[in-house]
C-alpha positions in Angstrom: 27.6 -55.2 -84.1 24.8 -53.1 -83.2 25.9 -49.2 -82.6 24.4 -48.1 -79.8 22.0 -44.8 -79.8 22.8 -42.0 -77.7 20.2 -40.1 -75.9 20.3 -36.5 -75.9 18.2 -35.4 -72.5 17.5 -31.1 -73.5 17.3 -28.9 -71.1 15.4 -25.7 -70.4 17.0 -22.8 -72.6 17.9 -19.5 -70.8 14.5 -17.7 -72.6 12.6 -20.4 -71.2 13.5 -19.9 -67.6 12.6 -16.6 -67.6 9.5 -17.2 -68.9 8.5 -19.8 -66.6 9.6 -17.6 -63.7 7.9 -14.6 -65.4 4.6 -16.1 -65.6 5.1 -17.3 -61.7 6.4 -14.1 -60.3 2.1 -12.9 -62.4 0.7 -16.2 -60.2 2.2 -15.1 -57.0 1.0 -10.9 -57.4 -2.3 -12.0 -59.1 -2.7 -14.6 -55.4 -1.8 -11.6 -53.0 -3.8 -9.4 -54.3 -6.6 -11.9 -53.3 -5.3 -11.7 -49.8 -4.8 -8.6 -49.4 -8.3 -7.7 -48.5 -8.4 -11.1 -46.0 -5.2 -9.4 -44.2 -7.2 -5.7 -44.2 -10.0 -7.1 -42.6 -8.4 -9.6 -40.1 -6.3 -5.5 -39.4 -9.9 -3.8 -38.8 -11.5 -6.5 -36.7 -8.4 -6.4 -34.2 -8.3 -2.7 -34.5 -12.0 -3.0 -33.6 -12.1 -5.4 -30.7 -9.2 -3.1 -29.3 -11.0 0.1 -29.8 -14.0 -0.9 -28.4 -12.5 -2.2 -25.2 -11.3 1.1 -24.9 -13.8 3.2 -25.5 -16.0 0.8 -22.9 -13.2 1.5 -20.1 -12.7 5.2 -20.3 -17.0 5.3 -20.4 -16.6 3.2 -17.4 -14.2 5.4 -15.7 -16.4 8.4 -15.8 -19.3 6.6 -15.1 -17.8 4.8 -11.9 -16.6 8.0 -10.5 -20.0 10.3 -11.1 -23.1 7.8 -10.7 -23.3 7.7 -6.8 -22.1 11.2 -6.3 -23.4 13.1 -3.8 -22.3 16.5 -4.6 -22.0 17.4 -8.0 -20.9 20.9 -10.5 -20.4 20.4 -13.5 -18.5 23.0 -16.0 -19.2 21.9 -19.5 -17.7 23.1 -22.6 -15.1 25.7 -21.3 -11.5 26.6 -20.9 -9.4 27.8 -17.8 -6.8 30.8 -18.0 -5.1 29.3 -15.1 -6.3 25.4 -14.3 -4.3 25.3 -11.0 -6.3 28.5 -9.3 -10.0 27.4 -10.8 -9.1 23.4 -9.4 -8.4 25.1 -6.2 -10.9 27.8 -6.0 -13.6 25.5 -6.6 -12.9 22.9 -4.6 -13.0 25.4 -1.0 -15.9 26.4 -2.4 -17.3 23.0 -2.6 -15.6 22.8 0.7 -16.6 25.8 2.2 -20.2 25.5 1.2 -21.4 21.9 2.2 -18.9 20.6 4.8 -17.5 23.5 7.3 -20.0 25.5 8.1 -22.0 23.2 9.8 -22.9 24.6 13.5 -23.9 20.8 14.1 -20.2 19.9 13.6 -18.5 22.3 15.4 -17.7 20.2 17.9 -16.6 17.6 16.1 -13.6 16.7 13.9 -13.8 18.5 10.3 -15.2 16.0 8.2 -13.3 13.0 6.6 -13.9 13.2 2.9 -12.5 14.0 -0.2 -13.3 16.2 -3.3 -12.5 15.5 -6.4 -12.1 17.6 -9.3 -12.0 15.2 -12.7 -11.0 17.2 -16.1 -11.4 15.4 -19.5 -9.2 17.3 -22.0 -12.0 17.6 -25.3 -10.4 18.5 -28.3 -11.8 20.6 -30.5 -13.3 20.1 -34.6 -12.6 22.2 -36.9 -15.9 22.5 -40.2 -13.4 20.9 -42.0 -12.7 17.9 -40.1 -16.1 17.0 -39.2 -17.1 17.3 -42.7 -13.8 14.8 -43.7 -14.8 12.5 -40.6 -11.0 13.3 -39.3 -9.0 14.6 -36.9 -5.7 16.5 -37.3 -3.0 14.4 -35.8 -2.1 17.1 -33.2 -4.6 16.3 -31.6 -3.5 12.5 -31.4 -3.9 11.6 -27.4 -6.9 14.1 -26.4 -9.6 13.0 -24.4 -7.2 12.4 -21.7 -8.3 12.1 -18.3 -6.8 13.6 -15.1 -8.0 13.5 -11.7 -7.3 15.7 -8.1 -7.8 14.4 -5.1 -8.5 17.2 -2.0 -8.5 15.7 1.2 -10.7 17.9 3.7 -9.9 16.6 6.9 -6.1 17.6 6.3 -6.9 20.6 3.5 -4.2 19.3 1.2 -4.1 18.0 -2.0 -3.1 14.5 -2.7 0.0 13.7 -4.8 0.5 10.5 -7.1 2.6 9.0 -5.0 0.6 9.6 -1.4 2.3 12.7 -0.3 0.3 16.0 0.8 0.6 19.0 -1.0 -1.0 22.6 -0.1 -1.8 23.7 -4.0 -3.7 21.7 -6.3 -1.2 18.4 -7.8 -3.1 16.0 -9.7 -3.2 13.0 -8.0 -3.5 10.9 -11.0 -1.7 12.4 -14.5 -4.0 10.1 -16.7 -6.4 8.5 -14.6 -7.2 5.9 -17.4 -4.2 3.6 -18.8 -2.2 5.8 -20.9 -1.8 3.1 -23.3 -5.5 4.3 -24.6 -4.2 6.9 -25.9 -0.9 5.6 -27.8 -2.4 5.9 -31.3 -6.3 6.6 -30.4 -8.0 10.2 -29.6 -11.1 10.3 -28.2 -14.1 13.2 -28.5 -16.5 13.8 -25.9 -19.9 15.0 -25.8 -22.0 15.5 -22.3 -25.4 16.1 -21.7 -28.3 16.4 -19.0 -31.0 14.0 -19.7 -34.8 14.8 -18.6 -37.7 12.7 -17.8 -40.5 12.6 -20.2 -43.1 14.5 -17.7 -41.0 17.7 -16.7 -37.5 19.7 -17.3 -36.2 18.3 -14.4 -33.0 16.3 -14.8 -32.8 13.0 -13.7 -29.6 11.5 -15.7 -26.5 12.6 -18.0 -25.6 11.4 -21.1 -21.8 10.6 -22.3 -20.7 10.0 -25.5 -17.4 9.0 -26.5 -16.0 8.9 -30.1 -12.8 7.1 -31.1 -10.3 8.6 -33.6 -7.8 5.9 -34.9 -3.8 6.6 -36.0 -3.8 4.9 -39.1 -1.0 5.7 -40.4 1.6 6.7 -37.2 4.9 7.3 -39.7 3.1 9.8 -42.0 2.7 13.4 -40.3 0.1 14.4 -42.9 -2.6 11.6 -42.3 -4.9 12.6 -40.3 -6.7 10.8 -37.6 -9.8 8.4 -38.5 -12.8 8.3 -37.0 -13.3 4.8 -36.5 -17.2 5.2 -36.3 -16.6 3.5 -33.2 -18.9 5.8 -29.9 -20.1 5.0 -26.8 -23.3 6.7 -25.4 -23.8 6.0 -21.7 -26.8 7.2 -19.9 -26.2 6.9 -16.1 -29.1 8.3 -13.3 -27.5 10.8 -10.6 -28.7 8.2 -7.6 -27.9 10.4 -4.7 -28.7 13.8 -6.8 -32.0 13.1 -8.0 -35.3 11.9 -6.6 -38.3 11.7 -8.2 -36.4 13.8 -11.2 -36.4 16.5 -8.6 -32.7 17.6 -7.7 -31.8 17.3 -4.2 -30.9 20.3 -2.2 -28.8 20.2 1.2 -29.5 22.4 4.4 -26.3 24.5 4.8 -25.3 27.6 7.0 -23.3 30.7 6.1 -21.0 33.1 8.1 -22.4 36.6 9.0 -19.9 38.9 10.2 -17.2 35.9 10.7 -19.9 34.1 12.7 -22.2 31.2 11.5 -25.7 31.9 11.6 -27.2 28.5 13.5 -30.7 30.4 13.0 -31.3 30.8 9.3 -30.3 27.6 7.2 -30.5 28.4 3.9 -31.2 25.1 0.9 -28.7 24.7 -1.9 -28.9 22.2 -4.5 -26.2 19.5 -4.3 -26.2 19.3 -8.4 -25.1 22.4 -10.6 -24.4 22.1 -14.2 -22.6 25.0 -15.7 -21.2 26.5 -18.7 -19.0 29.5 -19.3 -22.1 32.0 -19.4 -23.7 30.8 -16.2 -20.5 30.0 -14.3 -20.0 33.9 -13.9 -16.3 33.5 -13.6 -13.4 35.6 -15.4 -11.4 32.9 -15.1 -13.8 30.3 -17.2 -14.0 31.3 -20.7 -16.1 29.1 -23.8 -13.8 26.1 -24.5 -14.5 22.2 -25.0 -13.0 20.6 -21.8 -15.2 19.5 -19.3 -14.3 19.8 -15.6 -16.4 18.0 -13.0 -16.3 19.2 -9.1 -17.4 16.8 -6.6 -17.5 14.5 -3.7 -18.5 10.7 -2.7 -20.2 9.0 0.1 -17.1 7.6 2.0 -18.6 3.9 1.8 -18.5 4.7 -2.2 -15.1 5.7 -1.9 -13.6 2.9 0.5 -15.6 0.2 -1.8 
C-alpha cells in the first residue's frame, strides 16, 4: 500500500510580514510625496480664482460709484480725528455750496438729491512688511468699504434699515460682501491720471492688492501677498471735459441773503490731502474718503 505524502503549507513568518508592511509603507509615502505638489496646485488655483473674483468685484463697486459722479471731493491718505464730525461737516459743505444757495430754486422744493460718503479702510504697511511681501495678521479684513447716504430733501441720513437719522449713520457697514474679507485683506492706492498734452486731470487710477490668510489657525503667521492686483482707470465722465475740470456757477450768501447778482464758479472736482484740506480734524494717514453726488437718473439705474 502506497504511503501518501503529506503536503506542508508554509505561511509568512512574523518577520516577513513586518518587512512587507514596511515596504508598502515606503511605497505609499513616496506616492503621497509625489501627489503633494499636485494638491498644492489645486489649492493655489482655487485661491487664485476666488481672490481674482474678489478683487474684480471690489474694484467694480468703487468704479460704479465714482465713474458718473457729477461732484466729487477726494480725501486721499488721511485719518480723521472724529469720523462722524468729518462726514457730517463735508456733506453739509457740499450741500450748502452746490444744492441750497441757488436763487433760481428758491421757489422750488429742495433738490431731491443724495450726497454719499464712501470710505476705503486702508491698512498701513510697514517697511518690514513691504520687504517681506507680507502684512501683519492684525490687518485681516482691512480694505472694507463703508457708505453713508444723506438725503438732501429731508435733511437726514439714511440708515441700513431705511429709517432716517439726524446724525451720520452708515447706510452699509460693509458696502461689499463681508465674505470677501473673511480670509483676505486689501491695500489700496489711488492716483490721478493726466492727459499727455497737459497737467489737467482726466481720470482716476485705483490699484488694489490682495493679501491672503494662508494659515488661519496660526496667529504668528502673517498674511501673504497673493500678487493678485487690479489696476482700474476710469474717466470722470461728468467732471472732466476735454481734460478740463468742469465748473459750476454757485451763489453765496452775504449777510444771510443770497447774492443773486454775483455768482462764482467753483470746481466740481477736488483732490485733497491732509496738507491741502486745511482742517484740524484731518491728519496724515492712509484711509481714503470720497464725498460725491450722482445724477438722479444714475441713482435710479
